[in-house]
C-alpha positions as CSV (number, residue, x, y, z in Angstrom):
1,M,-13.7,-156.8,73.2
2,S,-11.4,-154.3,74.9
3,E,-7.9,-155.1,75.8
4,A,-6.4,-154.0,79.2
5,F,-3.2,-152.2,79.0
6,E,-0.7,-152.4,81.8
7,V,1.4,-149.3,82.3
8,P,4.3,-150.0,84.7
9,S,5.3,-147.4,87.1
10,P,8.8,-145.9,87.0
11,H,9.6,-147.8,90.2
12,E,8.5,-151.1,88.7
13,K,10.6,-150.4,85.6
14,H,13.6,-149.7,87.8
15,L,13.1,-152.9,89.8
16,E,12.7,-155.0,86.6
17,H,15.8,-153.4,85.1
18,T,17.8,-154.0,88.4
19,T,16.6,-157.6,88.6
20,E,17.4,-158.4,85.0
21,H,20.8,-156.7,85.3
22,A,21.6,-158.7,88.5
23,H,20.5,-162.0,87.0
24,G,22.0,-161.3,83.7
25,S,25.4,-160.4,85.0
26,G,25.5,-163.3,87.5
27,D,25.5,-161.3,90.7
28,S,27.2,-163.8,92.9
29,F,27.4,-161.4,95.8
30,A,23.6,-161.1,96.0
31,S,23.1,-164.8,95.4
32,R,25.5,-165.8,98.2
33,I,23.8,-163.4,100.6
34,A,20.4,-164.7,99.6
35,V,21.4,-168.3,100.1
36,M,23.0,-167.5,103.5
37,T,19.9,-165.6,104.6
38,A,17.7,-168.6,103.7
39,I,20.1,-170.9,105.7
40,M,20.0,-168.5,108.7
41,A,16.2,-168.3,108.5
42,T,16.0,-172.1,108.7
43,V,18.4,-172.2,111.6
44,G,16.4,-169.4,113.2
45,A,13.2,-171.5,112.9
46,M,14.9,-174.4,114.6
47,L,16.3,-172.2,117.4
48,S,12.8,-170.7,117.9
49,Y,11.2,-174.1,118.2
50,Q,13.8,-175.2,120.8
51,A,13.4,-172.0,122.8
52,G,9.7,-172.5,123.0
53,S,10.0,-176.1,123.9
54,S,12.5,-175.5,126.7
55,E,10.4,-172.7,128.1
56,S,7.3,-175.0,128.2
57,E,9.4,-177.7,129.9
58,A,10.6,-175.2,132.5
59,A,7.0,-174.2,133.2
60,M,5.8,-177.8,133.5
61,D,8.7,-178.7,135.9
62,K,7.9,-175.6,138.0
63,N,4.2,-176.6,138.1
64,N,5.2,-180.1,139.2
65,A,7.4,-178.6,142.0
66,A,4.5,-176.5,143.2
67,I,2.0,-179.4,143.3
68,I,4.4,-181.6,145.2
69,K,5.3,-178.7,147.6
70,T,1.5,-178.4,148.3
71,E,1.4,-182.1,149.1
72,A,4.4,-181.7,151.4
73,A,2.6,-178.8,153.2
74,N,-0.5,-181.0,153.6
75,Q,1.7,-183.7,155.2
76,W,3.3,-181.1,157.6
77,N,-0.3,-180.0,158.6
78,Y,-1.1,-183.6,159.2
79,Y,2.0,-183.9,161.3
80,Q,1.0,-180.9,163.4
81,A,-2.5,-182.5,163.9
82,K,-0.9,-185.7,165.2
83,S,1.4,-183.6,167.5
84,S,-1.6,-181.8,168.9
85,R,-3.4,-185.1,169.5
86,Q,-0.2,-186.5,171.2
87,N,-0.1,-183.4,173.4
88,L,-3.7,-183.9,174.4
89,A,-3.1,-187.5,175.2
90,E,-0.1,-186.6,177.3
91,L,-2.2,-184.1,179.2
92,A,-5.0,-186.6,179.7
93,S,-2.7,-189.2,181.0
94,H,-1.9,-186.9,184.0
95,I,-5.6,-186.4,185.0
96,P,-6.4,-188.3,188.1
97,G,-8.9,-191.1,187.8
98,V,-8.5,-191.7,184.0
99,D,-7.0,-194.8,182.4
100,A,-3.4,-193.6,182.0
101,A,-2.4,-196.8,180.2
102,H,-4.9,-196.1,177.5
103,Y,-3.5,-192.6,177.0
104,Q,0.1,-193.8,177.1
105,A,-0.7,-196.3,174.2
106,E,-2.3,-193.3,172.3
107,I,0.8,-191.3,172.9
108,E,3.0,-194.0,171.4
109,R,0.6,-194.5,168.5
110,Y,0.8,-190.8,167.6
111,K,4.6,-190.8,167.9
112,R,4.8,-193.6,165.4
113,Q,2.3,-192.0,163.0
114,K,4.1,-188.6,163.3
115,E,7.4,-190.3,162.3
116,E,5.8,-191.8,159.2
117,V,4.2,-188.5,158.2
118,R,7.4,-186.6,158.8
119,K,9.3,-189.0,156.5
120,Q,6.7,-188.7,153.8
121,A,6.7,-184.8,154.1
122,E,10.5,-184.7,153.8
123,T,10.5,-187.0,150.8
124,L,7.9,-184.8,149.1
125,E,10.0,-181.7,149.9
126,A,13.0,-183.4,148.4
127,T,11.0,-184.3,145.3
128,S,9.8,-180.7,145.0
129,R,13.4,-179.4,145.2
130,D,14.3,-181.8,142.4
131,W,11.5,-180.5,140.2
132,D,12.6,-176.9,141.0
133,H,16.2,-177.8,140.0
134,K,15.0,-179.3,136.7
135,S,12.9,-176.2,136.0
136,E,15.9,-173.9,136.6
137,E,18.0,-176.0,134.3
138,A,15.4,-175.9,131.6
139,L,15.0,-172.2,132.0
140,H,18.7,-171.7,131.7
141,Q,18.6,-173.7,128.5
142,H,15.7,-171.6,127.3
143,H,17.7,-168.5,127.8
144,R,20.5,-169.9,125.7
145,W,18.1,-170.8,122.9
146,A,16.6,-167.3,123.1
147,Q,20.1,-165.7,122.9
148,A,20.9,-167.8,119.9
149,M,17.6,-166.8,118.3
150,T,18.4,-163.1,118.9
151,A,21.8,-163.5,117.3
152,I,20.4,-165.2,114.2
153,Q,17.8,-162.5,113.9
154,I,20.5,-159.9,114.0
155,A,22.5,-161.8,111.4
156,I,19.5,-161.9,109.1
157,S,18.9,-158.2,109.5
158,L,22.6,-157.5,108.8
159,A,22.3,-159.7,105.7
160,A,19.4,-157.6,104.4
161,I,21.3,-154.4,105.0
162,T,24.3,-156.0,103.2
163,L,22.2,-156.7,100.1
164,L,21.2,-153.0,100.0
165,T,24.6,-151.5,100.7
166,R,26.8,-154.2,99.2
167,K,29.3,-153.6,102.0
168,E,31.7,-156.5,102.6
169,W,32.3,-155.6,106.3
170,L,28.5,-155.9,106.9
171,K,28.5,-159.3,105.2
172,R,31.3,-160.4,107.6
173,M,29.4,-159.0,110.6
174,S,26.3,-160.9,109.4
175,Y,28.2,-164.1,109.1
176,T,29.8,-163.5,112.5
177,A,26.5,-163.0,114.1
178,G,25.3,-166.2,112.5
179,G,28.3,-168.0,113.9
180,V,27.6,-166.6,117.4
181,A,24.0,-167.9,117.0
182,V,25.2,-171.4,116.1
183,M,27.7,-171.3,119.0
184,L,24.9,-170.3,121.5
185,G,22.6,-172.9,120.1
186,G,25.4,-175.5,120.6
187,L,25.8,-174.4,124.2
188,A,22.0,-174.8,124.7
189,W,22.1,-178.2,123.1
190,L,24.9,-179.3,125.5
191,H,22.9,-177.8,128.4
192,L,25.8,-175.3,129.2
């Protein structure tokens, strides 16, 4: 039976030596950065979820606005049809030899029907504007979540560079970017 021999590369030996040295000496700098990076990644996942959720909400609200706007347009078309019929009845009432009383009753009926249709169309337009407003608010909130997500990604990138360079000022920049991300996430949460 032959035994397999593993010959580590110089790179693997260096990594193993560095890892043993870091753990053996209790490298608290790397440990703190690693923990902070894990926390930032978790916060980033939550921010990403919220950004996607608010974007979907904005799209749904905009879709509702469009559907109701179409219903309002249909009502205005119906209003125009009633107006045309009213105009025809008014013309017919002036033709000699026709029953003018019948056409006058038709004119009044069309006026009443038009008023009901107008009110319904205006109500639908107001509802559509409300959905549009909700969509704009949700989109604004989405932008805040996306800004927070961008800031946390920058913070994570800076943390990775900090681990490689061991520069204290990069660590402070990373933590600052993480703080900005949390602040932007708070503004999104508060709908500001």
